[in-house]
C-alpha positions in Angstrom: 74.9 -8.4 -50.7 73.8 -6.6 -53.8 73.1 -9.9 -55.5 71.2 -11.1 -52.4 69.1 -7.9 -52.2 68.3 -8.1 -55.9 67.3 -11.8 -55.6 65.2 -11.0 -52.6 63.4 -8.2 -54.5 62.8 -10.6 -57.4 61.5 -13.3 -55.1 59.2 -10.9 -53.4 57.9 -9.7 -56.7 57.3 -13.2 -57.9 55.5 -14.1 -54.7 53.3 -11.1 -55.0 52.4 -12.0 -58.5 51.6 -15.6 -57.6 49.5 -14.4 -54.6 47.5 -12.1 -56.9 46.8 -15.0 -59.3 45.8 -17.3 -56.6 43.5 -14.7 -55.0 41.8 -14.3 -58.3 41.2 -18.0 -58.5 39.7 -18.4 -55.1 36.2 -20.1 -55.3 34.4 -17.2 -53.8 35.6 -14.9 -56.5 34.4 -17.4 -59.1 31.1 -17.9 -57.4 30.4 -14.1 -57.2 30.2 -13.9 -61.0 28.6 -17.3 -61.6 25.1 -17.0 -63.0 22.2 -18.8 -61.2 20.6 -21.3 -63.6 16.8 -21.5 -63.7 15.6 -24.6 -65.6 12.4 -24.9 -67.6 10.8 -28.0 -69.0 7.7 -27.5 -71.1 6.1 -28.2 -74.4 7.9 -26.0 -77.0 6.6 -27.8 -80.0 3.3 -29.4 -81.0 -0.3 -28.3 -80.2 0.7 -26.8 -76.8 3.7 -24.9 -78.0 1.9 -21.6 -77.6 1.5 -22.3 -73.9 5.1 -23.2 -73.5 6.1 -20.0 -75.1 3.8 -18.0 -72.8 5.5 -19.6 -69.8 8.9 -18.8 -71.2 7.9 -15.1 -71.7 6.6 -14.8 -68.2 9.7 -16.3 -66.7 12.1 -14.4 -69.0 10.4 -11.0 -68.3 10.7 -11.5 -64.6 14.3 -12.6 -64.9 15.1 -9.5 -67.0 13.6 -7.3 -64.2 15.5 -9.1 -61.5 18.8 -8.9 -63.4 18.2 -5.2 -64.1 17.8 -4.6 -60.4 21.2 -6.2 -59.6 20.4 -9.9 -59.7 20.4 -12.1 -56.6 22.9 -13.1 -53.9 25.2 -10.0 -54.3 25.0 -9.5 -58.0 24.6 -13.0 -59.6 22.5 -12.9 -62.7 19.7 -15.4 -63.5 19.9 -17.4 -66.7 17.0 -19.4 -68.1 17.8 -22.9 -69.5 15.0 -24.5 -71.5 14.2 -28.0 -72.7 11.3 -29.3 -74.8 9.3 -32.2 -73.3 7.0 -32.4 -76.3 4.2 -33.1 -73.8 5.8 -36.5 -73.3 6.4 -37.7 -69.7 9.4 -39.9 -70.7 11.1 -36.9 -72.5 10.2 -34.7 -69.5 12.1 -37.1 -67.2 15.2 -37.1 -69.5 15.1 -33.3 -69.6 14.8 -33.0 -65.8 17.7 -35.3 -65.2 19.8 -33.2 -67.6 18.9 -29.9 -66.1 19.3 -31.1 -62.5 22.5 -33.2 -62.8 24.3 -31.6 -65.8 23.2 -28.0 -65.9 23.0 -27.8 -62.1 19.9 -25.6 -62.1 19.0 -24.1 -58.7 15.3 -24.3 -59.4 13.3 -26.3 -62.0 10.2 -24.9 -63.5 7.8 -26.8 -65.8 5.2 -29.4 -66.3 2.7 -27.9 -68.7 1.0 -31.2 -68.7 0.0 -33.0 -65.5 1.4 -36.4 -66.6 4.8 -34.8 -67.3 4.8 -33.0 -64.0 3.9 -36.2 -62.1 6.8 -38.0 -63.8 9.2 -35.2 -62.7 8.0 -34.8 -59.1 9.9 -37.9 -57.7 13.1 -36.8 -59.4 12.9 -33.3 -57.9 12.2 -34.6 -54.5 15.0 -37.2 -54.7 17.5 -34.6 -55.9 16.2 -32.1 -53.4 15.8 -29.4 -56.1 12.7 -27.2 -55.9 10.3 -27.8 -58.7 7.9 -25.0 -59.4 4.7 -25.5 -61.5 3.3 -22.5 -63.3 0.6 -24.4 -65.2 -0.2 -28.1 -64.6 -3.1 -28.3 -62.2 -3.1 -32.0 -61.1 -3.8 -32.2 -57.4 -1.2 -34.9 -56.7 1.6 -32.7 -58.1 1.9 -30.7 -54.9 0.1 -33.2 -52.7 2.5 -35.9 -53.5 3.1 -37.4 -50.1 6.9 -36.7 -50.0 8.6 -35.5 -46.8 10.3 -33.2 -47.4 8.3 -32.0 -50.4 10.2 -29.8 -52.8 7.3 -29.1 -55.2 5.6 -25.7 -55.2 2.9 -24.2 -57.5 1.7 -20.9 -58.7 -1.3 -22.1 -60.7 -4.7 -23.6 -60.4 -5.2 -26.9 -58.6 -7.7 -29.5 -59.9 -9.8 -30.1 -56.8 -10.3 -26.4 -56.4 -11.0 -25.8 -60.1 -13.5 -28.7 -60.0 -15.5 -26.9 -57.3 -15.3 -23.7 -59.3 -16.6 -25.4 -62.4 -19.6 -26.8 -60.7 -20.5 -23.5 -59.0 -20.0 -21.5 -62.3 -22.2 -23.9 -64.3 -25.0 -23.7 -61.7 -24.8 -19.9 -61.5 -24.6 -19.2 -65.2 -26.4 -22.1 -66.9 -28.7 -23.4 -64.1 -27.0 -26.8 -64.5 -28.5 -29.7 -62.7 -27.4 -32.7 -64.7 -23.7 -32.8 -65.3 -22.1 -35.1 -67.9 -18.3 -35.5 -67.3 -16.0 -35.7 -70.3 -12.5 -36.5 -69.1 -9.2 -37.0 -70.9 -8.0 -40.5 -70.4 -4.8 -39.8 -68.5 -3.8 -38.9 -64.9 -5.0 -35.3 -65.3 -8.4 -36.6 -66.3 -8.4 -39.0 -63.3 -7.5 -36.2 -60.9 -10.5 -34.1 -62.2 -12.8 -37.1 -62.3 -12.3 -37.5 -58.5 -12.5 -33.8 -57.9 -15.7 -33.3 -59.9 -17.5 -36.2 -58.3 -16.5 -34.8 -54.9 -17.6 -31.3 -55.8 -21.0 -32.6 -57.0 -21.4 -34.7 -53.9 -20.9 -31.6 -51.7 -24.0 -30.2 -53.5 -26.0 -33.4 -53.1 -25.5 -34.3 -56.7 -23.8 -36.9 -58.9 -22.8 -37.0 -62.5 -25.6 -38.4 -64.8 -22.8 -40.1 -66.8 -19.0 -40.0 -67.1 -17.0 -40.6 -70.3 -13.3 -40.7 -71.2 -11.6 -39.8 -74.4 -8.1 -40.3 -75.7 -5.6 -37.5 -76.6 -5.5 -38.6 -80.2 -9.2 -39.1 -80.6 -10.7 -37.8 -83.9 -14.3 -38.5 -83.1 -16.0 -38.6 -79.7 -19.6 -38.7 -80.9 -20.2 -42.1 -79.2 -19.2 -40.7 -75.8 -21.2 -37.5 -76.2 -24.2 -39.5 -77.4 -24.2 -41.5 -74.2 -24.0 -38.2 -72.2 -26.9 -36.8 -74.1 -29.0 -39.9 -73.7 -28.3 -39.9 -70.0 -29.9 -36.4 -69.8 -26.9 -34.2 -69.3 -27.7 -30.5 -69.5 -24.1 -29.4 -69.1 -20.7 -30.9 -70.1 -17.9 -30.6 -67.6 -14.8 -31.1 -69.8 -11.2 -31.7 -69.0 -8.7 -32.0 -71.9 -5.9 -30.2 -73.6 -6.1 -28.3 -76.9 -6.5 -31.0 -79.5 -8.9 -33.4 -77.6 -11.0 -30.5 -76.4 -11.3 -29.3 -80.0 -12.6 -32.7 -81.0 -15.4 -32.4 -78.5 -16.6 -29.2 -80.0 -16.4 -30.6 -83.5 -18.2 -33.8 -82.5 -21.0 -31.8 -80.8 -21.4 -29.8 -84.1 -21.8 -33.0 -86.1 -24.4 -34.2 -83.6 -26.3 -30.9 -83.6 -26.3 -30.9 -79.8 -26.1 -27.4 -78.4 -25.1 -27.8 -74.8 -23.1 -25.6 -72.4 -19.5 -26.6 -71.9 -17.7 -25.7 -68.7 -14.0 -26.5 -69.0 -10.8 -26.6 -67.2 -8.2 -24.4 -68.9 -6.9 -27.0 -71.4 -8.4 -25.2 -74.5 -6.3 -22.1 -73.6 -3.0 -23.8 -74.3 -2.7 -23.5 -78.1 -4.5 -23.4 -81.4 -7.9 -24.2 -80.0 -10.1 -22.0 -82.3 -8.2 -23.1 -85.4 -8.7 -26.8 -84.5 -12.2 -26.6 -83.1 -13.8 -24.3 -85.7 -17.3 -22.9 -85.2 -18.5 -23.3 -81.7 -15.2 -22.7 -79.9 -16.6 -19.6 -78.3 -19.2 -21.7 -76.5 -16.5 -23.3 -74.2 -16.2 -21.4 -71.0 -12.9 -22.1 -69.2 -11.1 -21.1 -66.1 -8.1 -18.8 -66.0 -6.0 -17.1 -63.2 -5.5 -13.7 -64.9 -6.7 -11.5 -67.8 -4.7 -8.7 -69.3 -8.0 -7.1 -70.5 -9.6 -4.3 -68.5 -8.1 -2.0 -65.9 -4.7 -3.2 -64.8 -2.7 -2.8 -61.6 0.7 -1.0 -61.8 2.3 -4.4 -62.0 0.0 -5.4 -64.9 0.7 -2.1 -66.8 4.5 -2.6 -66.3 4.4 -6.2 -67.5 2.3 -5.3 -70.6 4.7 -2.5 -71.5 7.7 -4.9 -71.0 6.2 -7.5 -73.3 5.4 -5.0 -76.0 8.9 -3.7 -75.9 10.5 -7.2 -75.9 8.4 -9.1 -78.4 7.5 -7.8 -81.9 4.2 -9.8 -82.0 2.8 -8.2 -78.9 0.8 -5.1 -79.6 -1.7 -5.3 -76.8 -3.6 -7.7 -74.3 -5.0 -9.8 -77.1 -1.5 -10.9 -78.1 -0.5 -12.0 -74.6 -1.8 -15.5 -74.8 -2.4 -17.7 -73.1 -2.5 -15.1 -70.3 -2.4 -17.8 -67.6 1.0 -19.0 -68.8 2.6 -15.5 -68.8 1.0 -14.4 -65.5 1.6 -17.6 -63.5 5.2 -17.9 -64.6 5.9 -14.2 -64.0 4.7 -14.3 -60.4 6.2 -17.7 -59.8 9.7 -16.4 -60.9 9.5 -13.4 -58.6 8.4 -15.5 -55.7 11.2 -17.9 -56.4 13.7 -15.0 -56.4 12.5 -14.1 -52.9 13.0 -17.7 -51.8 16.6 -17.7 -53.1 17.3 -14.4 -51.4 15.8 -15.8 -48.2 18.0 -18.9 -48.5 21.1 -16.9 -49.1 22.3 -19.7 -51.3 21.4 -21.9 -54.3 21.2 -25.1 -52.3 17.9 -26.8 -52.8 17.0 -27.4 -49.1 17.8 -23.8 -48.3 15.6 -22.5 -51.1 12.8 -24.8 -50.0 12.9 -23.2 -46.6 13.2 -19.8 -48.3 9.7 -20.3 -49.9 8.2 -20.7 -46.4 9.9 -17.5 -45.4 8.1 -15.3 -47.9 6.0 -12.8 -46.0 4.3 -10.5 -48.6 4.8 -9.9 -52.3 2.7 -7.5 -54.4 2.4 -9.6 -57.5 0.5 -9.5 -60.8 -2.3 -11.9 -59.9 -2.6 -10.6 -56.4 -0.7 -9.6 -53.3 0.7 -12.8 -51.9 0.7 -13.0 -48.1 2.6 -16.0 -46.7 1.8 -17.9 -49.9 3.7 -21.1 -48.9 4.0 -23.1 -45.7 5.1 -26.7 -44.9 1.5 -27.7 -45.2 0.5 -25.5 -48.1 2.5 -25.6 -51.4 -0.1 -23.9 -53.6 0.0 -20.1 -53.8 -3.4 -19.6 -55.6 -6.9 -20.5 -54.6 -10.5 -20.3 -55.9 -10.7 -16.6 -55.2 -8.0 -16.1 -57.8 -9.8 -17.7 -60.7 -11.5 -15.9 -63.6 -13.6 -17.3 -66.4 -12.9 -16.7 -70.1 -13.8 -17.8 -73.6 -12.5 -17.4 -77.1 -13.9 -14.4 -79.1 -12.3 -13.8 -82.5 -9.4 -16.0 -81.6 -8.7 -14.0 -78.4 -9.1 -15.2 -74.9 -11.3 -12.7 -73.1 -13.2 -12.6 -69.8 -16.7 -13.9 -70.1 -19.2 -11.1 -70.1 -21.4 -11.5 -67.0 -25.1 -10.6 -67.1 -25.4 -9.4 -63.5 
């Protein structure tokens, strides 16, 4: 009996130990501590690297706030996983596949460039992983025809920006004869259609339209044709380098003409590349850290100054649009994940539609997304800016 009792006690102890080990290995225990991966694909090198860094800072600051408040889904922390697309659609696709299938990100952010975004959109929809755009403005990115559509955006949209460009030029420069200068890629094509439509609504048409390549070093021939056609304003769409070449070519021609631009010049070393005359380009933005700030703006500026040694004030938060859009987009995404109650893509997609109200940086968002509307920002959220002393500042209005 004694031996039997002792053996029984040993067996019970062994079973209890095994049970404890098995309990600790249960999937729900592992999941409770597993971080939620947030993917980012953007230009982290080259002429647009500054914009990629701005998006990174906006996302990371929001992630830091969310984690400090206990994370999501009962304490799971968010982790940002980045990849450099080098502004190359093919590299963007490779990065997207890696983040979706290998890293298993819950949500994918990115697409600084419209061509990169358009290349990623089909992958995201096929994989049923939400793809959130904090920069690229191409209209077909969100209006991509997929059903269900997993692409959302907290940024400008071309067809709305184009209307704003026409209205701004007429109000501030008295523009009547628009010459279009479009980058020769899908982003330029998107805005070509949008600007023609916007002018048509005003009973107007471009006096001439020209295209220029991303690696162009001289666009005098195109600009000469616009001048000869009688253009009194240039509506420009191009990223940092190409836009800088437009300014340099105008200077060589001696043609002083107003330039109303999409936000491409804000994405990097524009003043350095363009030289004198860069300040004459007026471009759209969604936010400015100059002037009186909301409590959210004050909190974000303080957080950026504390986290990054190169940020001493608003002039160092640049491009502002990258930081602001990404910051709000991450917080809205967090609400979608909480609404979903999981990290499954289809559930998060529905979670975006369930967002009621969020007091963000750019504005207070009220039902920002619906099955029919995947863009959270509109024309009323745009501001106009220019470069002054290498700083992006709001255009001073002469009211």
